[in-house]
C-alpha positions in Angstrom: -40.4 -6.3 38.7 -40.5 -10.1 38.2 -37.5 -12.1 37.1 -39.2 -12.8 33.8 -39.9 -9.1 33.1 -36.3 -8.2 34.1 -34.9 -10.8 31.7 -37.1 -9.5 28.9 -36.0 -5.9 29.6 -32.3 -6.9 29.6 -32.8 -8.9 26.3 -34.5 -5.9 24.7 -31.7 -3.6 26.0 -29.0 -5.9 24.6 -30.8 -6.2 21.3 -31.0 -2.4 21.0 -27.3 -2.2 21.9 -26.4 -4.8 19.4 -28.4 -3.0 16.7 -26.5 0.1 17.6 -23.2 -1.7 17.4 -24.1 -3.3 14.0 -25.0 0.0 12.4 -21.6 1.6 13.1 -19.4 -0.1 10.6 -21.7 -2.3 8.4 -21.4 -2.3 4.7 -18.8 -1.8 2.0 -16.0 0.7 2.8 -13.0 2.4 1.3 -9.9 3.6 3.2 -7.0 5.9 2.2 -4.1 5.9 4.6 -0.6 7.3 5.1 2.1 5.8 7.2 5.5 4.1 7.4 6.9 0.9 6.0 10.0 -0.6 7.6 11.5 -3.3 5.4 14.4 -5.6 6.4 15.9 -8.0 4.0 18.0 -11.0 5.1 20.6 -12.0 2.5 22.4 -15.3 2.7 24.8 -17.3 0.4 26.9 -14.3 -0.7 30.0 -16.4 0.1 29.2 -18.4 -3.0 30.2 -15.3 -5.0 33.3 -14.5 -3.0 34.4 -16.7 -0.1 36.7 -14.0 1.3 33.8 -11.6 2.0 31.6 -12.4 4.9 28.7 -10.4 3.5 25.7 -12.4 4.8 23.4 -10.3 7.0 20.5 -8.0 6.8 19.8 -4.5 5.5 16.8 -2.3 6.4 15.2 1.0 5.5 12.2 3.1 6.6 10.0 5.1 4.2 6.7 6.9 4.3 4.0 5.4 2.0 0.3 5.5 1.2 -2.2 2.7 1.4 -5.6 2.2 -0.3 -8.1 -0.5 0.9 -11.5 -1.5 -0.3 -13.6 -4.0 1.7 -16.8 -5.0 3.5 -17.7 -5.1 7.2 -20.5 -6.8 9.0 -21.4 -6.9 12.7 -23.1 -9.8 14.5 -24.2 -8.4 17.9 -20.9 -7.1 19.4 -18.7 -9.2 17.1 -17.6 -7.8 13.8 -16.0 -9.5 10.8 -14.4 -7.5 7.9 -12.4 -8.3 4.8 -10.5 -6.0 2.5 -8.1 -5.9 -0.4 -5.3 -3.4 0.0 -2.5 -1.8 -2.1 0.6 -0.1 -0.8 1.2 3.0 -2.9 4.8 3.2 -4.2 7.8 0.9 -3.6 9.5 0.1 -0.2 13.3 0.0 -0.3 14.8 -2.8 1.8 18.1 -1.1 2.3 21.7 -1.5 1.0 24.8 -2.9 2.5 28.4 -3.3 1.6 31.0 -5.8 2.8 34.7 -5.9 1.9 37.9 -7.8 2.6 41.4 -7.8 1.2 43.9 -10.5 0.5 46.9 -10.8 -1.7 46.9 -7.0 -2.1 43.6 -7.1 -3.9 40.4 -5.5 -2.6 37.2 -7.4 -2.7 33.7 -6.2 -2.0 30.1 -7.0 -2.4 27.3 -4.5 -2.5 23.7 -5.5 -2.2 20.5 -3.5 -2.7 16.9 -4.7 -2.1 13.5 -3.3 -2.8 9.8 -4.3 -2.7 7.2 -2.9 -5.1 3.7 -3.7 -6.3 2.7 -4.7 -2.8 -1.0 -5.8 -2.4 -2.9 -8.3 -0.2 -6.1 -9.6 1.3 -6.8 -9.0 5.0 -9.4 -10.8 7.2 -10.2 -8.8 10.3 -12.3 -10.3 13.2 -13.1 -7.7 15.7 -15.2 -6.5 18.7 -17.5 -3.5 18.8 -16.1 -1.8 22.0 -18.8 0.9 21.7 -21.2 2.0 19.0 -18.4 4.2 17.6 -15.2 2.2 18.4 -14.2 -1.1 16.8 -11.1 -3.1 17.7 -9.9 -5.9 15.5 -7.1 -8.4 14.6 -5.6 -8.6 11.2 -4.6 -11.8 9.3 -3.4 -11.2 5.8 -1.9 -12.7 2.7 0.6 -10.3 1.1 2.4 -10.3 -2.2 5.3 -8.1 -3.3 7.7 -7.9 -6.2 11.2 -8.2 -4.8 14.1 -6.8 -6.7 17.7 -7.5 -5.6 20.9 -6.2 -7.1 24.3 -7.6 -6.3 27.5 -5.9 -7.4 30.7 -7.8 -6.8 34.0 -6.0 -7.3 37.3 -7.9 -7.6 40.6 -6.4 -8.6 38.9 -3.2 -9.8 36.6 -5.1 -12.1 33.0 -5.2 -11.3 30.0 -7.3 -12.2 26.3 -6.9 -11.4 23.6 -9.5 -11.1 19.9 -8.9 -10.7 17.3 -11.0 -9.0 13.6 -10.3 -9.4 10.6 -12.4 -8.3 7.1 -12.0 -6.9 7.2 -13.3 -3.3 4.3 -14.0 -1.0 4.0 -13.7 2.8 1.8 -13.9 5.8 0.8 -10.8 7.8 -0.6 -10.4 11.3 -1.4 -7.4 13.4 -4.2 -5.3 15.0 -6.2 -2.2 14.4 -8.9 0.2 15.7 -11.5 2.2 14.0 -13.3 5.3 15.4 -16.4 6.9 13.9 -15.9 10.7 13.7 -19.1 11.5 11.6 -21.9 9.8 9.8 -20.3 7.0 7.8 -16.8 8.5 8.3 -14.1 7.0 10.5 -10.4 7.2 11.4 -8.4 3.9 11.5 -5.0 2.9 12.8 -3.5 -0.4 11.6 -0.2 -2.0 12.5 0.9 -5.2 10.8 4.1 -7.3 10.4 4.7 -9.3 7.3 7.0 -12.4 7.0 7.8 -13.3 3.4 9.0 -16.5 2.0 12.7 -17.2 1.3 13.6 -17.0 -2.3 17.0 -17.9 -4.0 18.4 -16.8 -7.3 18.7 -19.5 -9.9 22.3 -20.7 -10.1 23.7 -18.0 -7.8 23.1 -19.6 -4.4 22.1 -16.2 -3.0 18.8 -16.1 -1.0 16.6 -13.2 0.1 14.0 -13.1 2.8 12.2 -9.8 3.4 10.3 -8.8 6.5 8.1 -5.7 6.9 6.4 -3.7 9.6 3.6 -1.6 8.2 1.8 1.1 10.1 -1.0 3.4 8.7 -3.4 6.1 9.9 -6.4 6.1 7.5 -9.6 8.0 6.7 -12.4 5.7 5.9 -15.9 5.9 4.5 -18.7 3.3 4.9 -21.4 3.2 2.2 
């Protein structure tokens, strides 16, 4: 076989392979997943409430949550590019912590509770068709959550509570893999870390900065 015929044969073979790749995950899709959300909230500035209590630090909590995503995927030879909007179903507690100290025979303490809710985002996922049934990809996401913080300060058996609530945005990054298990049906595994912006309560001097790790196993369908 001549070099020219060999090159043509290889090109046709690659083209057929690329077409096979492209057919696997092309088109609009919907995913429903179940997994875990680990949320850690760093709190600073609590000494502004009571200088005797060294309460700065972080609290964290793990919960199981659902995830819904709707998007579009398109292959270009072996390269794939997808985008989706996603919603985390239910809230994600960020943990509680309590610090105390005593001086002049008086007990002092500060209790802090954090929680994220209404979490949604937009994810861009460049990937590579490993086979005609397996797709690996990276995740780059913009994420938004409603953060609610509660601070209860107790001094000399009297207590006061203050609340902080604000929508905060963050950047997410991670990776994932999809595996076709039937015609237009696939399983997916996604792992993503989210680093939110730092927000401070007006006039309180107390600041919150949540971080999350989200991991989900999903069942997807391509239309």
